[in-house]
Each structure stands twice: as C-alpha cells, then as structure tokens.
C-alpha positions in Angstrom: -45.9 -8.2 41.2 -49.4 -9.5 40.6 -52.5 -10.1 42.7 -52.9 -13.9 42.8 -56.7 -13.4 43.2 -56.7 -11.6 39.8 -54.8 -14.4 38.2 -57.1 -17.0 39.9 -60.2 -15.2 38.5 -58.8 -14.5 34.9 -56.1 -17.2 34.2 -56.6 -17.2 30.4 -56.2 -13.4 30.2 -53.0 -13.6 32.1 -51.7 -16.5 30.0 -52.3 -14.6 26.9 -50.7 -11.4 28.3 -47.6 -13.4 29.5 -47.3 -15.0 26.1 -47.2 -11.6 24.5 -44.3 -10.7 26.8 -42.3 -13.9 26.1 -43.2 -17.1 24.2 -43.8 -19.9 26.7 -44.1 -17.6 29.7 -47.9 -18.3 29.8 -47.1 -21.6 31.4 -46.2 -19.8 34.6 -49.9 -19.3 35.3 -50.5 -23.0 35.8 -47.6 -23.2 38.2 -48.9 -20.1 40.1 -52.3 -21.7 40.4 -50.9 -25.0 41.6 -48.9 -23.3 44.4 -51.9 -21.1 45.2 -54.1 -24.1 45.6 -51.5 -25.8 47.8 -51.4 -22.7 50.0 -55.2 -22.5 50.4 -55.5 -26.3 51.1 -52.8 -26.1 53.8 -54.5 -23.1 55.3 -57.9 -24.9 55.3 -56.4 -28.1 56.8 -54.7 -26.1 59.5 -57.9 -24.2 60.4 -59.9 -27.4 60.5 -57.4 -29.0 62.8 -57.2 -25.9 65.0 -61.0 -25.9 65.4 -61.0 -29.7 66.2 -58.2 -29.2 68.7 -59.9 -26.4 70.5 -63.2 -28.2 70.7 -61.7 -31.5 71.9 -59.5 -29.6 74.4 -62.7 -28.3 76.1 -64.2 -31.9 76.2 -61.0 -33.3 77.8 -61.7 -31.4 81.0 -65.2 -32.7 81.2 -64.1 -36.3 80.6 -61.5 -36.0 83.3 -64.0 -34.6 85.8 -66.5 -37.3 85.0 -63.9 -40.0 85.6 -64.3 -41.4 82.1 -60.7 -42.5 81.5 -61.3 -44.1 78.2 -62.9 -41.0 76.7 -60.2 -38.9 78.3 -57.4 -40.9 76.6 -59.3 -40.9 73.3 -59.7 -37.1 73.3 -56.1 -36.5 74.4 -54.8 -38.6 71.5 -57.1 -36.8 69.0 -55.8 -33.4 70.3 -52.2 -34.7 69.8 -53.0 -35.8 66.3 -54.6 -32.4 65.6 -51.4 -30.7 66.7 -49.4 -32.8 64.2 -51.7 -31.9 61.4 -51.4 -28.2 62.4 -47.6 -28.3 62.3 -47.5 -30.3 59.1 -50.0 -28.0 57.4 -48.1 -25.0 58.6 -44.9 -26.3 57.0 -46.7 -27.1 53.8 -48.3 -23.6 53.7 -44.9 -22.0 54.2 -43.2 -24.0 51.5 -46.0 -23.5 49.0 -46.2 -19.8 49.7 -42.4 -19.4 49.2 -42.7 -21.1 45.8 -45.7 -18.9 44.9 -43.9 -15.7 45.9 -40.9 -16.7 43.8 -43.1 -16.8 40.8 -45.1 -13.7 41.7 -41.9 -11.6 42.3 -39.9 -13.2 39.5 -42.4 -12.8 36.6 -42.2 -9.7 34.5 -45.0 -7.1 34.1 -47.5 -7.6 31.2 -47.5 -5.2 28.2 -50.3 -2.7 27.4 -52.5 -3.8 24.5 -51.1 -1.2 22.2 -47.5 -2.4 22.7 -46.3 -4.1 19.5 -45.4 -7.8 19.7 -41.8 -8.8 19.2 -39.0 -10.7 20.8 -36.2 -8.1 20.6 -35.2 -4.7 19.3 -36.1 -5.7 15.8 -39.7 -5.5 16.8 -39.5 -1.9 18.0 -41.5 0.7 16.1 -40.2 4.2 15.3 -42.6 7.0 16.3 -40.8 10.0 15.0 -37.5 11.6 14.3 -36.2 15.1 15.2 -33.3 16.9 13.7 -31.0 16.0 10.7 -28.2 13.6 11.3 -24.7 15.0 10.5 -26.2 18.5 10.0 -23.8 20.0 12.6 -20.9 18.4 10.8 -21.6 20.1 7.5 -21.5 16.9 5.6 -18.0 15.8 6.8 -17.1 12.2 6.4 -13.9 12.2 8.4 -15.6 12.1 11.8 -13.9 10.6 14.9 -15.6 8.7 17.6 -15.8 10.2 21.1 -13.1 8.0 22.6 -10.5 9.2 20.1 -11.7 12.8 20.4 -11.4 12.6 24.2 -8.0 11.1 24.1 -6.9 13.8 21.6 -7.9 16.6 24.0 -5.0 17.2 26.5 -4.6 19.2 29.7 -1.7 21.6 30.4 0.7 18.7 31.2 -0.3 16.5 28.3 -2.7 14.1 30.0 -5.9 13.1 28.0 -9.1 14.8 29.1 -10.8 11.4 28.7 -8.5 8.9 30.3 -9.4 5.2 30.1 -5.9 3.9 30.8 -5.5 5.6 34.2 -9.0 4.6 35.2 -8.3 0.9 34.1 -5.1 0.9 36.1 -7.0 1.6 39.3 -10.4 0.1 38.7 -10.3 -2.2 35.7 -12.1 -2.2 32.4 -15.3 -0.1 31.7 -14.3 2.9 33.8 -13.2 6.4 32.7 -11.6 9.4 34.3 -12.7 12.8 32.9 -10.3 15.8 33.4 -10.4 19.5 32.9 -13.0 20.9 30.5 -14.5 17.5 29.8 -15.1 17.0 33.5 -16.7 20.5 33.5 -18.8 19.7 30.4 -20.1 16.6 32.1 -21.0 18.7 35.2 -22.6 21.3 32.9 -24.8 18.8 31.2 -26.1 17.5 34.5 -26.7 21.0 35.9 -28.5 22.0 32.6 -30.7 18.8 32.8 -31.6 19.4 36.4 -32.5 23.0 35.8 -34.6 22.1 32.8 -36.5 19.4 34.7 -37.0 21.4 37.9 -37.5 25.0 36.6 -39.5 24.2 33.5 -41.0 20.8 33.9 -42.1 20.8 37.5 -39.9 18.0 39.0 -38.7 18.3 42.5 -34.9 17.8 42.8 -33.9 15.0 45.2 -30.5 13.9 46.3 -31.1 10.3 47.3 -29.0 7.5 48.9 -26.7 5.5 46.6 -26.8 2.5 48.9 -30.1 0.7 49.5 -31.4 -2.4 51.4 -32.5 -5.5 49.4 -36.1 -4.5 50.1 -35.7 -1.4 48.0 -34.2 -3.4 45.1 -37.2 -5.8 45.3 -39.6 -2.9 45.3 -38.5 -1.6 41.9 -37.9 -5.1 40.4 -34.1 -5.4 40.4 -34.3 -8.3 42.9 -34.7 -11.2 43.1 -34.2 -11.9 39.4 -31.4 -9.5 38.4 -29.0 -9.5 41.3 -26.1 -10.4 39.0 -26.5 -7.1 37.2 -25.8 -5.0 40.3 -23.1 -4.6 42.9 -23.6 -5.7 46.5 -21.6 -4.6 49.5 -20.2 -6.9 52.2 -22.8 -5.7 54.7 -25.8 -6.6 52.4 -26.4 -3.1 50.9 -26.7 -2.7 47.1 -25.3 0.1 45.0 -28.1 1.6 42.9 -28.2 0.7 39.2 -30.3 3.8 38.7 -31.8 6.4 41.0 -35.2 5.1 40.0 -34.6 2.7 42.9 -34.0 5.4 45.5 -36.6 7.9 44.2 -39.4 5.4 43.8 -38.8 3.8 47.2 -39.3 7.2 48.9 -43.0 6.3 48.9 -42.7 2.7 50.0 -45.2 1.5 52.7 -47.0 4.8 52.6 -50.6 5.8 52.0 -50.7 9.1 50.1 -53.7 11.4 50.0 -55.4 12.5 46.9 -54.1 16.1 46.8 -50.4 14.9 47.1 -50.6 13.4 43.6 -49.1 13.5 41.1 -45.6 13.5 42.6 -42.7 14.2 40.2 -39.1 13.8 41.3 -35.7 14.1 39.6 -32.2 13.3 40.8 -28.6 13.3 39.5 -26.6 10.4 40.8 -23.8 8.0 39.9 -25.2 4.6 38.8 -23.5 1.3 39.1 -24.0 -1.8 36.9 -22.0 -5.0 36.6 -22.9 -5.2 32.9 -23.3 -9.0 33.3 -23.8 -10.6 29.9 -22.4 -7.7 27.9 -19.0 -9.2 27.2 -17.7 -7.9 23.9 -20.3 -5.2 23.5 -19.3 -1.5 23.4 -15.9 -2.3 24.9 -14.4 1.0 23.6 -15.5 4.3 25.0 -18.2 5.5 27.4 -21.3 3.8 26.0 -21.3 0.9 28.5 -19.5 1.6 31.8 -19.7 0.1 35.3 -20.1 3.6 36.8 -21.9 6.5 35.0 -24.0 9.5 35.9 -27.7 9.9 35.1 -30.5 12.4 35.7 -33.5 10.3 36.5 -37.2 11.3 36.4 -39.8 9.4 38.6 -43.6 10.1 38.6 -46.2 8.8 41.0 -49.8 9.0 39.8 -53.2 7.7 40.7 -54.2 5.2 37.9 -53.7 3.9 34.4 -55.3 6.9 32.6 -53.0 9.3 34.5 -50.1 7.0 34.0 -50.3 6.8 30.2 -50.8 10.6 30.0 -47.8 11.1 32.3 -45.7 8.8 30.1 -46.2 11.1 27.1 -45.4 14.1 29.3 -42.3 12.5 30.7 -41.0 11.5 27.3 -41.4 15.0 26.0 -39.4 16.3 29.0 -36.6 14.0 28.0 -36.9 15.0 24.3 -36.7 18.7 25.3 -33.2 18.2 26.6 -32.1 16.7 23.2 -33.8 19.5 21.3 -32.3 22.2 23.4 -28.8 20.7 22.7 -29.7 20.4 19.0 -28.9 16.7 19.0 -30.8 14.6 16.3 -32.8 11.7 17.9 -35.7 9.4 17.3 -38.4 8.0 19.5 -39.0 4.2 19.5 -42.0 2.4 21.0 -40.5 -0.8 22.4 -42.0 -4.2 21.5 -43.3 -6.6 24.2 -40.1 -8.6 24.3 -37.6 -5.7 24.5 -39.2 -3.8 27.4 -37.7 -3.9 30.9 -38.9 -6.3 33.7 -41.3 -3.8 35.3 -42.6 -1.9 32.3 -46.0 -2.0 30.7 -45.1 0.5 28.0 -41.8 2.1 27.1 -40.5 4.7 24.8 -36.8 4.8 24.1 -35.1 7.9 22.8 -32.1 7.2 20.6 -29.5 9.9 19.8 -27.6 10.1 16.6 -23.9 9.1 16.8 -22.0 10.1 13.6 -19.1 7.7 14.2 -21.4 4.7 14.3 -23.7 6.1 11.6 -26.7 5.1 13.7 -29.0 6.0 16.6 -28.1 4.8 20.2 -30.3 4.7 23.3 -29.9 7.7 25.5 -33.2 7.6 27.5 -35.8 5.1 28.4 -39.2 6.2 29.7 -41.6 3.6 31.2 -45.0 3.2 32.6 -45.1 0.4 35.2 -48.8 0.4 36.3 -49.2 -0.7 39.9 -46.5 -3.4 39.5 -43.9 -1.7 41.6 -46.4 -0.3 44.1 -47.6 -3.7 45.0 -44.0 -4.8 45.7 -43.5 -1.6 47.9 -47.0 -1.5 49.4 -47.3 2.1 48.2 -50.9 3.3 48.1 -53.1 6.4 47.9 -56.5 7.2 49.4 -59.1 8.8 47.1 -60.9 11.9 48.3 -64.1 11.2 50.2 -67.4 11.6 48.4 -71.1 11.2 49.1 -71.0 7.7 47.6 -67.8 6.8 49.3 -67.2 8.8 52.6 -64.3 6.5 53.6 -62.7 5.2 50.4 -60.3 2.3 50.6 -56.6 2.9 49.7 -55.6 1.9 46.2 -52.1 1.1 44.8 -50.4 4.0 43.1 -49.0 3.8 39.6 -45.4 4.5 38.9 -43.2 5.8 36.0 -39.5 6.3 35.5 -37.4 7.8 32.8 -33.9 9.1 32.0 -33.7 12.8 31.6 -30.9 12.0 30.4 -28.0 9.6 30.8 -25.2 12.2 31.3 -22.3 10.2 29.9 -24.1 9.2 26.7 -25.2 12.8 26.2 -21.5 13.8 26.6 -20.7 11.2 23.9 -23.3 12.7 21.6 -22.1 16.2 22.1 -18.5 15.4 21.4 -19.3 13.5 18.2 -22.0 15.9 16.8 -20.1 19.1 17.8 -16.6 18.0 16.7 -14.5 20.2 14.5 -12.0 19.1 11.9 -9.1 20.0 14.1 -10.4 17.8 16.9 -11.8 20.6 19.0 -15.3 20.6 20.3 -17.8 23.5 20.0 -19.7 23.9 23.2 -23.5 23.9 22.6 -24.9 27.4 23.1 -27.3 26.4 26.0 -24.3 25.0 27.9 -22.0 28.0 27.7 -23.4 29.8 30.8 -22.5 26.6 32.7 -19.0 26.6 31.2 -18.1 30.2 32.1 -18.8 31.4 28.6 -16.4 28.9 27.0 -17.3 28.3 23.3 -14.7 25.8 22.2 -12.9 22.9 24.0 -9.5 22.5 22.3 
C-alpha cells in the first residue's frame, strides 16, 4: 500500500516506477489523484457546510428572541440546506475514498532501481550457480522423475510410498499421500530445515495459525486482488497460502521499540493454494499441489538499508540448506514483471531436477519495504536522542522467504539421489533424522 500524499507530491516518479513494474500501470496514478481530489473536495465542502450550519444555528436563537420571523425562517432554511450539503458531501467522500482505497490496496509494489526490467521470467538474471548438475548421478542418462520413483517404492503390503491415486480418490487432483520412509523423509527435511534456521541462523521458531481473518490476508497482500488463489471457509476465514501471512501479521497494529529489531521468525506449516490459472502446468507429481509443506522465514527490520542487507542474509540462509543437502542450484534476480505483488526485490533459488534437465524454483526471498507494514499498521519507534527526545513511530520494513519448500526439496532429493535400481540414497545430513537409514528401497 502507498501513501497517497507521496503520490500527490511525486506523481511522475510513481508513474515511472509503476511502468517499470508493468507497461500501462502508470495510468493508475491519474486515477488515484482524481479520486484523491474528489475526497479532499468532499471533505472541504462538508467542513464549510458544517461551519455555516453551526454559525447560523446560533443566529436562529437570536432571531427568534427578537421576533424577526422573516430572518428566523431564512436562517432555518439555510441550516436545512447546509444539512443536505453535509449529507451529500459525506456520501461523495465515502464513495471516492472507497474507489481510492481499491486502487491503493490493489496496486502492486514498485521495484527497486537495481531490479532488471522485464515482463516475465525471460527477463530474470542469473546471479550465480552452485554445484554440478547430475554429479550425484555419475553421468547416468536413464534417470526417472520423482513421481515414478515414488510410485516404484512400496511398503510392506505393496502400496506406493508416494500415492497420488488414493489421494485423488478422497481429495481430487493435485494432492498426494506419502507413506512409510518417504513420509519420514519429508518430516526429516522439515526438522533439518528448522534446526538449521533456528540453531545456526538465529530465527525464532513459531507455530502459527493456519486459518486467518481477511484482514491478515489484506495485510500481506493476498487480498483483495488474489482471493481466487486461496481457499476460504464458510465462516469467512482463509487457509494460509504461506505462513508468511501468519508470521508477518504477528506484528500488525503494534509499535515496536528500537531494541526489539530486527525480528527473525521461522515456521513449518501446511500451505494451501487453489492454483487458479495453472491448468495444464505440472499436472504430474508434487511440483504444484493444492496442499504442501513449507518452512518459511520472515524478518522485520527498521528501514531500507537494513532490509536490503537482510535480503542477502536471508537468501544465504536458504542457500545453506541446499548446499548442506548437496543439491545443485542457481540464484536468480527476478525482473520487475516477474516479482510478486508485494515485493520490491526478489531472489529466486532454483534447484536442479535431472528428469526435467533444468532448474526449478524451490525458494523465493523478497524485500517488501514498508508496503505490508502500511497495510498492517505495523510501526517501530526509534530510540530517543538529544535531537529527537520523543521520536515519531515509523513503518517497519518486512521480508519473507522460503527456507525451503519441503515438498519440492523432497522432489529434488529423490531425483538427485536416485540409484539405478530405483532406491534412494539418504543425504548424509538427514540420516540422524532418519534413525541412521542410508538407503530407501
């Protein structure tokens, strides 16, 4: 969300910034300013009418006492006219403010100056690569994808450890049931990620709600524009699409003090997405599900300088998981048109999938500036100084990132650690979480 006063003072700068985000989006500035002018005119008309009504109301008593019936009737009619103006102006203000808020809440964040311009993923810029693709496979060409590998692994009574058919029978497409050692591997990955982020990287573990009110979705930008991408319950609650929503909203409507910052939180939760608009994409396997698990990272910092430094730190925390698992990946700086709604700068981490002979997204780390904080009314108060003994609160800056998407990490482990007989070597760092198990077969 944006401060309309800043747009009013710098319309050309905002037009240019919105154009970088999306061609033609700069026109929204003119619409914002039109509705803003309508709000201010209605407020001014209402205030003038209220002043006139109050002044003439005092004169009515004097006219009545003096017996001047003509003046009394004249003043009474003028007061009645003022009331009509007040009511009309109030309705006009409400309507104009509603339209202005639709634009302010429905317009995406503006990219940082160093974000490359582009309309889609073709405009993203590779920052670096780590690891050698297919090195763990020893140059094999006969690799299987994770869905076939998972279906080929059976439990003691012959059921697949990765069962799409049974899940579809009860829930429909884009669901999966993991059994036995694959379920344990999924749990091991989440526990490993949490331990890494909390014990080594300084994040506080949080177990947040999975159901939130609409206000929480608005706060992090999922509403009002992207409601079709999430699931809503019959009582008005929403299932979280990511624990970024729950974790970030823990500071909503608060004024933090200087020594509380930065705040770093992590949580492992199920996430729920309708995958609206993804028909025909990744229909096989676990890449794109309605329900999946993710370890999320959220940081709350003071300002832009801290935010950009924190983005580098957060991205390295996510990279550390992939490196510990010895999974080849690359870091991509997203272009202006490919970033999420609330982001000002985003790094995507893409892990190597042998079956697809390409890199696929496994983590997205974003700096949002004060965009979400304004929507949540989340602020901090700087420490007093000689120059400013009672400093005013300022909006915090927020960041979020995957550390990592657990299901996609499971996919990457299965494909990169597969053996020719269809068994899976357990990565060394996960073996303590698997009771010492070295191979899933």
